[in-house]
mmCIF file of the N, C-alpha and C atoms, coordinates in Angstrom:
data_MODEL
# 
_entry.id   MODEL 
# 
loop_
_atom_site.group_PDB 
_atom_site.id 
_atom_site.type_symbol 
_atom_site.label_atom_id 
_atom_site.label_alt_id 
_atom_site.label_comp_id 
_atom_site.label_asym_id 
_atom_site.label_entity_id 
_atom_site.label_seq_id 
_atom_site.pdbx_PDB_ins_code 
_atom_site.Cartn_x 
_atom_site.Cartn_y 
_atom_site.Cartn_z 
_atom_site.occupancy 
_atom_site.B_iso_or_equiv 
_atom_site.pdbx_formal_charge 
_atom_site.auth_seq_id 
_atom_site.auth_comp_id 
_atom_site.auth_asym_id 
_atom_site.auth_atom_id 
_atom_site.pdbx_PDB_model_num 
ATOM 1   N N  . MET A 1 1  ? 26.193 -22.957 -14.473 1.00 0.00 ? 1  MET A N  1 
ATOM 2   C CA . MET A 1 1  ? 27.429 -23.862 -13.891 1.00 0.00 ? 1  MET A CA 1 
ATOM 3   C C  . MET A 1 1  ? 27.306 -24.025 -12.748 1.00 0.00 ? 1  MET A C  1 
ATOM 4   N N  . ASP A 1 2  ? 26.534 -23.957 -12.277 1.00 0.00 ? 2  ASP A N  1 
ATOM 5   C CA . ASP A 1 2  ? 26.454 -24.211 -10.346 1.00 0.00 ? 2  ASP A CA 1 
ATOM 6   C C  . ASP A 1 2  ? 25.802 -25.945 -10.646 1.00 0.00 ? 2  ASP A C  1 
ATOM 7   N N  . TYR A 1 3  ? 24.638 -25.606 -12.395 1.00 0.00 ? 3  TYR A N  1 
ATOM 8   C CA . TYR A 1 3  ? 24.183 -27.138 -11.883 1.00 0.00 ? 3  TYR A CA 1 
ATOM 9   C C  . TYR A 1 3  ? 25.474 -28.285 -11.736 1.00 0.00 ? 3  TYR A C  1 
ATOM 10  N N  . TYR A 1 4  ? 26.539 -28.129 -12.644 1.00 0.00 ? 4  TYR A N  1 
ATOM 11  C CA . TYR A 1 4  ? 27.800 -28.890 -12.838 1.00 0.00 ? 4  TYR A CA 1 
ATOM 12  C C  . TYR A 1 4  ? 28.624 -29.361 -11.326 1.00 0.00 ? 4  TYR A C  1 
ATOM 13  N N  . LYS A 1 5  ? 28.430 -28.275 -10.498 1.00 0.00 ? 5  LYS A N  1 
ATOM 14  C CA . LYS A 1 5  ? 29.514 -28.382 -9.529  1.00 0.00 ? 5  LYS A CA 1 
ATOM 15  C C  . LYS A 1 5  ? 28.285 -28.840 -8.349  1.00 0.00 ? 5  LYS A C  1 
ATOM 16  N N  . SER A 1 6  ? 27.494 -28.463 -8.211  1.00 0.00 ? 6  SER A N  1 
ATOM 17  C CA . SER A 1 6  ? 26.746 -29.265 -7.375  1.00 0.00 ? 6  SER A CA 1 
ATOM 18  C C  . SER A 1 6  ? 26.446 -30.884 -7.409  1.00 0.00 ? 6  SER A C  1 
ATOM 19  N N  . GLY A 1 7  ? 26.347 -31.546 -9.415  1.00 0.00 ? 7  GLY A N  1 
ATOM 20  C CA . GLY A 1 7  ? 26.416 -32.782 -9.630  1.00 0.00 ? 7  GLY A CA 1 
ATOM 21  C C  . GLY A 1 7  ? 25.051 -32.773 -10.009 1.00 0.00 ? 7  GLY A C  1 
ATOM 22  N N  . LEU A 1 8  ? 24.065 -31.798 -9.925  1.00 0.00 ? 8  LEU A N  1 
ATOM 23  C CA . LEU A 1 8  ? 22.518 -31.545 -10.663 1.00 0.00 ? 8  LEU A CA 1 
ATOM 24  C C  . LEU A 1 8  ? 22.002 -30.778 -11.855 1.00 0.00 ? 8  LEU A C  1 
ATOM 25  N N  . ILE A 1 9  ? 21.742 -31.832 -12.814 1.00 0.00 ? 9  ILE A N  1 
ATOM 26  C CA . ILE A 1 9  ? 21.418 -31.438 -13.989 1.00 0.00 ? 9  ILE A CA 1 
ATOM 27  C C  . ILE A 1 9  ? 20.205 -31.601 -13.885 1.00 0.00 ? 9  ILE A C  1 
ATOM 28  N N  . PRO A 1 10 ? 19.889 -30.339 -14.391 1.00 0.00 ? 10 PRO A N  1 
ATOM 29  C CA . PRO A 1 10 ? 18.344 -30.322 -14.734 1.00 0.00 ? 10 PRO A CA 1 
ATOM 30  C C  . PRO A 1 10 ? 17.494 -31.021 -15.345 1.00 0.00 ? 10 PRO A C  1 
ATOM 31  N N  . LYS A 1 11 ? 16.031 -31.741 -14.803 1.00 0.00 ? 11 LYS A N  1 
ATOM 32  C CA . LYS A 1 11 ? 15.486 -32.553 -15.433 1.00 0.00 ? 11 LYS A CA 1 
ATOM 33  C C  . LYS A 1 11 ? 15.323 -31.537 -16.480 1.00 0.00 ? 11 LYS A C  1 
ATOM 34  N N  . PHE A 1 12 ? 15.066 -30.990 -17.047 1.00 0.00 ? 12 PHE A N  1 
ATOM 35  C CA . PHE A 1 12 ? 13.777 -30.792 -18.097 1.00 0.00 ? 12 PHE A CA 1 
ATOM 36  C C  . PHE A 1 12 ? 15.183 -30.554 -18.998 1.00 0.00 ? 12 PHE A C  1 
ATOM 37  N N  . TRP A 1 13 ? 15.892 -30.391 -18.888 1.00 0.00 ? 13 TRP A N  1 
ATOM 38  C CA . TRP A 1 13 ? 17.622 -30.135 -19.853 1.00 0.00 ? 13 TRP A CA 1 
ATOM 39  C C  . TRP A 1 13 ? 17.597 -31.330 -20.465 1.00 0.00 ? 13 TRP A C  1 
ATOM 40  N N  . ILE A 1 14 ? 17.744 -32.625 -19.444 1.00 0.00 ? 14 ILE A N  1 
ATOM 41  C CA . ILE A 1 14 ? 18.050 -34.026 -19.724 1.00 0.00 ? 14 ILE A CA 1 
ATOM 42  C C  . ILE A 1 14 ? 17.026 -35.001 -20.197 1.00 0.00 ? 14 ILE A C  1 
ATOM 43  N N  . ASN A 1 15 ? 15.756 -34.294 -20.044 1.00 0.00 ? 15 ASN A N  1 
ATOM 44  C CA . ASN A 1 15 ? 14.543 -34.756 -21.184 1.00 0.00 ? 15 ASN A CA 1 
ATOM 45  C C  . ASN A 1 15 ? 14.567 -34.083 -22.402 1.00 0.00 ? 15 ASN A C  1 
ATOM 46  N N  . GLU A 1 16 ? 15.293 -32.796 -22.302 1.00 0.00 ? 16 GLU A N  1 
ATOM 47  C CA . GLU A 1 16 ? 15.743 -32.159 -23.724 1.00 0.00 ? 16 GLU A CA 1 
ATOM 48  C C  . GLU A 1 16 ? 16.203 -32.966 -24.797 1.00 0.00 ? 16 GLU A C  1 
ATOM 49  N N  . MET A 1 17 ? 17.281 -33.123 -24.172 1.00 0.00 ? 17 MET A N  1 
ATOM 50  C CA . MET A 1 17 ? 18.068 -34.124 -24.533 1.00 0.00 ? 17 MET A CA 1 
ATOM 51  C C  . MET A 1 17 ? 18.083 -35.267 -25.311 1.00 0.00 ? 17 MET A C  1 
ATOM 52  N N  . LYS A 1 18 ? 16.836 -36.137 -24.582 1.00 0.00 ? 18 LYS A N  1 
ATOM 53  C CA . LYS A 1 18 ? 16.802 -37.353 -24.435 1.00 0.00 ? 18 LYS A CA 1 
ATOM 54  C C  . LYS A 1 18 ? 15.804 -37.393 -25.856 1.00 0.00 ? 18 LYS A C  1 
ATOM 55  N N  . GLN A 1 19 ? 14.635 -36.287 -25.417 1.00 0.00 ? 19 GLN A N  1 
ATOM 56  C CA . GLN A 1 19 ? 14.205 -36.134 -27.090 1.00 0.00 ? 19 GLN A CA 1 
ATOM 57  C C  . GLN A 1 19 ? 14.815 -35.736 -28.268 1.00 0.00 ? 19 GLN A C  1 
ATOM 58  N N  . GLN A 1 20 ? 15.668 -35.098 -28.386 1.00 0.00 ? 20 GLN A N  1 
ATOM 59  C CA . GLN A 1 20 ? 16.384 -34.842 -29.063 1.00 0.00 ? 20 GLN A CA 1 
ATOM 60  C C  . GLN A 1 20 ? 17.269 -36.210 -30.249 1.00 0.00 ? 20 GLN A C  1 
ATOM 61  N N  . TYR A 1 21 ? 17.664 -36.809 -29.093 1.00 0.00 ? 21 TYR A N  1 
ATOM 62  C CA . TYR A 1 21 ? 18.275 -38.448 -29.821 1.00 0.00 ? 21 TYR A CA 1 
ATOM 63  C C  . TYR A 1 21 ? 17.254 -39.014 -30.101 1.00 0.00 ? 21 TYR A C  1 
ATOM 64  N N  . LYS A 1 22 ? 15.753 -39.694 -29.450 1.00 0.00 ? 22 LYS A N  1 
ATOM 65  C CA . LYS A 1 22 ? 14.685 -40.039 -30.256 1.00 0.00 ? 22 LYS A CA 1 
ATOM 66  C C  . LYS A 1 22 ? 14.395 -39.715 -31.306 1.00 0.00 ? 22 LYS A C  1 
ATOM 67  N N  . LEU A 1 23 ? 14.492 -38.755 -31.714 1.00 0.00 ? 23 LEU A N  1 
ATOM 68  C CA . LEU A 1 23 ? 13.961 -37.863 -33.394 1.00 0.00 ? 23 LEU A CA 1 
ATOM 69  C C  . LEU A 1 23 ? 14.959 -38.292 -34.015 1.00 0.00 ? 23 LEU A C  1 
ATOM 70  N N  . LYS A 1 24 ? 16.436 -37.826 -34.007 1.00 0.00 ? 24 LYS A N  1 
ATOM 71  C CA . LYS A 1 24 ? 17.684 -38.580 -34.329 1.00 0.00 ? 24 LYS A CA 1 
ATOM 72  C C  . LYS A 1 24 ? 17.468 -39.948 -34.991 1.00 0.00 ? 24 LYS A C  1 
ATOM 73  N N  . TYR A 1 25 ? 17.616 -40.072 -34.116 1.00 0.00 ? 25 TYR A N  1 
ATOM 74  C CA . TYR A 1 25 ? 17.758 -42.366 -33.774 1.00 0.00 ? 25 TYR A CA 1 
ATOM 75  C C  . TYR A 1 25 ? 16.148 -42.676 -34.924 1.00 0.00 ? 25 TYR A C  1 
ATOM 76  N N  . GLU A 1 26 ? 15.352 -42.427 -35.022 1.00 0.00 ? 26 GLU A N  1 
ATOM 77  C CA . GLU A 1 26 ? 13.788 -42.528 -35.014 1.00 0.00 ? 26 GLU A CA 1 
ATOM 78  C C  . GLU A 1 26 ? 14.177 -42.234 -36.951 1.00 0.00 ? 26 GLU A C  1 
ATOM 79  N N  . ASN A 1 27 ? 14.302 -40.792 -37.102 1.00 0.00 ? 27 ASN A N  1 
ATOM 80  C CA . ASN A 1 27 ? 14.611 -40.452 -38.233 1.00 0.00 ? 27 ASN A CA 1 
ATOM 81  C C  . ASN A 1 27 ? 15.786 -41.695 -39.217 1.00 0.00 ? 27 ASN A C  1 
ATOM 82  N N  . LEU A 1 28 ? 16.624 -41.931 -38.486 1.00 0.00 ? 28 LEU A N  1 
ATOM 83  C CA . LEU A 1 28 ? 17.800 -42.661 -38.642 1.00 0.00 ? 28 LEU A CA 1 
ATOM 84  C C  . LEU A 1 28 ? 17.234 -43.642 -39.460 1.00 0.00 ? 28 LEU A C  1 
ATOM 85  N N  . LEU A 1 29 ? 16.212 -44.308 -38.609 1.00 0.00 ? 29 LEU A N  1 
ATOM 86  C CA . LEU A 1 29 ? 15.805 -45.708 -38.974 1.00 0.00 ? 29 LEU A CA 1 
ATOM 87  C C  . LEU A 1 29 ? 14.438 -45.535 -39.893 1.00 0.00 ? 29 LEU A C  1 
ATOM 88  N N  . LYS A 1 30 ? 13.977 -44.689 -39.982 1.00 0.00 ? 30 LYS A N  1 
ATOM 89  C CA . LYS A 1 30 ? 13.233 -44.213 -41.357 1.00 0.00 ? 30 LYS A CA 1 
ATOM 90  C C  . LYS A 1 30 ? 13.696 -43.912 -42.535 1.00 0.00 ? 30 LYS A C  1 
ATOM 91  N N  . ASN A 1 31 ? 15.115 -43.642 -42.275 1.00 0.00 ? 31 ASN A N  1 
ATOM 92  C CA . ASN A 1 31 ? 15.696 -43.232 -43.493 1.00 0.00 ? 31 ASN A CA 1 
ATOM 93  C C  . ASN A 1 31 ? 16.158 -45.104 -44.186 1.00 0.00 ? 31 ASN A C  1 
ATOM 94  N N  . ARG A 1 32 ? 16.806 -45.548 -43.277 1.00 0.00 ? 32 ARG A N  1 
ATOM 95  C CA . ARG A 1 32 ? 17.547 -47.257 -43.383 1.00 0.00 ? 32 ARG A CA 1 
ATOM 96  C C  . ARG A 1 32 ? 16.112 -47.762 -44.191 1.00 0.00 ? 32 ARG A C  1 
ATOM 97  N N  . GLU A 1 33 ? 14.864 -47.896 -43.959 1.00 0.00 ? 33 GLU A N  1 
ATOM 98  C CA . GLU A 1 33 ? 13.787 -48.924 -44.597 1.00 0.00 ? 33 GLU A CA 1 
ATOM 99  C C  . GLU A 1 33 ? 13.404 -47.979 -45.610 1.00 0.00 ? 33 GLU A C  1 
ATOM 100 N N  . ASN A 1 34 ? 13.690 -46.480 -46.026 1.00 0.00 ? 34 ASN A N  1 
ATOM 101 C CA . ASN A 1 34 ? 13.633 -46.342 -47.375 1.00 0.00 ? 34 ASN A CA 1 
ATOM 102 C C  . ASN A 1 34 ? 14.361 -46.560 -48.064 1.00 0.00 ? 34 ASN A C  1 
ATOM 103 N N  . ILE A 1 35 ? 15.855 -46.450 -47.727 1.00 0.00 ? 35 ILE A N  1 
ATOM 104 C CA . ILE A 1 35 ? 16.700 -47.224 -48.770 1.00 0.00 ? 35 ILE A CA 1 
ATOM 105 C C  . ILE A 1 35 ? 16.793 -48.595 -49.304 1.00 0.00 ? 35 ILE A C  1 
ATOM 106 N N  . SER A 1 36 ? 16.364 -49.221 -48.224 1.00 0.00 ? 36 SER A N  1 
ATOM 107 C CA . SER A 1 36 ? 16.705 -50.717 -48.068 1.00 0.00 ? 36 SER A CA 1 
ATOM 108 C C  . SER A 1 36 ? 15.233 -51.162 -48.798 1.00 0.00 ? 36 SER A C  1 
ATOM 109 N N  . ARG A 1 37 ? 13.734 -50.865 -48.927 1.00 0.00 ? 37 ARG A N  1 
ATOM 110 C CA . ARG A 1 37 ? 12.960 -50.411 -49.717 1.00 0.00 ? 37 ARG A CA 1 
ATOM 111 C C  . ARG A 1 37 ? 12.960 -50.512 -51.604 1.00 0.00 ? 37 ARG A C  1 
ATOM 112 N N  . THR A 1 38 ? 13.843 -49.545 -51.473 1.00 0.00 ? 38 THR A N  1 
ATOM 113 C CA . THR A 1 38 ? 14.318 -49.189 -53.498 1.00 0.00 ? 38 THR A CA 1 
ATOM 114 C C  . THR A 1 38 ? 14.888 -49.851 -53.700 1.00 0.00 ? 38 THR A C  1 
# 
């Protein structure tokens, strides 16, 4: 919680979140392509 108080969010945490969103987004795009093909 000290990170939030000081306003500093760990860089590795931000990078981790970005990776998670990127993977989810890519999977969504793949699923859409597969659906539109069939």
